[in-house]
Steps between C-alpha positions, in 0.01 A plus 500: 500500500282595211540836321201705413438608142617853577824373641565280203430786270754716690772227479445471132546877444821476709634204297425685176690799619795292595509324170473836318801629686697192439424517129613866492828390641517197272450686168819718540694198611388300187601796279833521683560130463421513128739791446772315684442199284542706179805653636668179618414333165653793288812497721535125452534565124835681561446692171757748385230727378415641846136377571380763734165425655228771536119524526505584120673164435242321730219654279633335179588169674137473612375586149697192371354281783150615430532428134630135486402441141709793387784394719495144357525641148807701604664194662444308177639774279806551724599132438541588128636856513720507817781282351525736206511810722747351744751436219506856395527626856787268581682613182520852652580392846161605648283332761267257340224607734446800268299256286212565736484847359358357182213351715423830668518727194338286223382178669740320261314615190736578211235702315402706807500883447391781734348843449844657498606290186727273699492143363622147528559262787713757684254787414783688337464864398563613145787724622688212655442282192648765277790564738611134457407479129196263514294508184160656537285580199173433323555119467762404768530585864815337648385589840273199466793274403579310822870460432586842358297698753643291790855573377423880482323487836797343665746756353269790605455367853883461527538861390237622748657304786833684435313820568277414803671197671166387636259270326185662634614833362602329164159344459338831584721683248412237229130553562500875491834613341816615689394863461179434693686296755762752563231772544318276745824440707548883531130545611562229770781710644767311315395167674627185314245275691231386255205532725605859586487577132183295418243763544695746284518270196254545209180314583511283191827334576529500887349158543765317278740433793229381744348282229846353427547408877147341496559310187830364644307391806208332338706309238709351777223436769190437296480141649477644853176674386341189341561600136598215273736530208397411142689433177527784237301486185804575287724306250816395668663343197542758226757592238590812307477531125625811300258705298641755273197597293152654558287234672200470728464278797160375375671376185753304697227368738286386204777340300663309795177429685596697804254668736515872416458617868789257593717657221415852635598403868840369364554822297353790688726765353307502168227753574281444195561132436736605211863425471654789300784467249837566660856482380590276778169325522310403821522178686160380587410217741291207399430162668811289466318213311416756228842654438622246242155519322543890470819457295373210303193704391686824461337585172153410639545712811578814286620621165720804432291815523519801254527790735420747215152374527239639749330315659740198507359178372625181675440178312530154653388148440277301754667192640180297434452640151828593313305610194312780683647845522396748771546873494522708820520875536753641758384826621702821575800416294745782428674462170869605468449601129204721412561496119191390301345377832157664455436352158601149606280536817195597284574201271498260787199643665297473180576134468224261606537352842554136553179320619667150554312307769580198703306264705518466880286285728328579826343254742178654657537521884237510777324840504616596144250680279534548123528886524785490729683245285447724208636800692812306606587413133394833349227363280115481507252243626387448132862424402540229767153345417591494129845342553354232732160455334319597812122571489477699825701698735514224756833323529546193726792443737780298333407588142806567276455811299684592193578872463674688213744768623770720338794270412753720658322493833448125541751489788287745699157336427625144573581606857143597571395127511737448797406831692313493817168683535647798676756540223241479227284766663786755461506452129347773299391521133785644290307667230 
């Protein structure tokens, strides 16, 4: 029996209604099934840190899933930092799963700081750092020192656990202070269940625990969401050398041919790239294959500094040219002895500045123009044309240009030749 067009149309409408109703029932089921998957996976971890699931936790889990590039970076960093963090947590008898708090609070960034002044991989407040005698001053912030801050973090968490006896409350108290946590508990009718207290916590710290649970989940189950792990872009093999005089990281980098950014990543506690003088000295990390060279070239790395002089002048010899002497001003130096300082400062400032130059080379890449190259090397088009006997502003791909730069900045300018286009676009003229 053939159906008329009207009958077919009516059947299609009925089918559409049925499908709509089924979908309305299916969506809640999918949400329920997803929630159950999260709950079951968190329970399977059997963590001592009490991973309590909640819609707030789900929000942060989905944020990690929807940002796979960011999650891949966290996975890579965790391979480098987690063994260090676990060592300090075990030393105090704490659950090693607390390492995930470094992911939720700072995204494993030792130089992280928030608007409240908390800093370091654990986002530690200044109050906590002073309570446990970490050094925080103009030049050094030991909250950024992975080992020292982790040792303090472990002791502080052990102290907080002796008060609250529940890890969700301990994490909340760490984020907003025990005073705020106690106040929130009273406002929640003295409930000790974290999600009863949640809405009474200060807004700027209430997400710390749900973020911690979400970070724990994603770093254990990222494969289930199709996210692949990558290797960290950090130096595994490094060694420590003792520095007991004023010294800049750039001076070490230039003398030992170490990438300055790599040196910064290894030594995040030095806020201004300057290692100040200290009675005990500071141990700095350098690539392991450079540690012997540091001591062999001790006089070339640095010379004794006269702290009566402001600004301090650091002299060193270049590895490639042992006859050249470079001077570098170290800013913001506080002198312990103010006698005759002003006269000496005026004497130094009136002396002619060194104009010693050195040659570096740059191979022209596709899309390069002369004005950009001049900008990257802090010179003019006319300078490059003169040094290379160019008759016009046109430069061909593959041409090797000779460029004269300040001798004490050769390490910086040499790296430009190896930079990618995106990196070179970020360079700005330094005049």
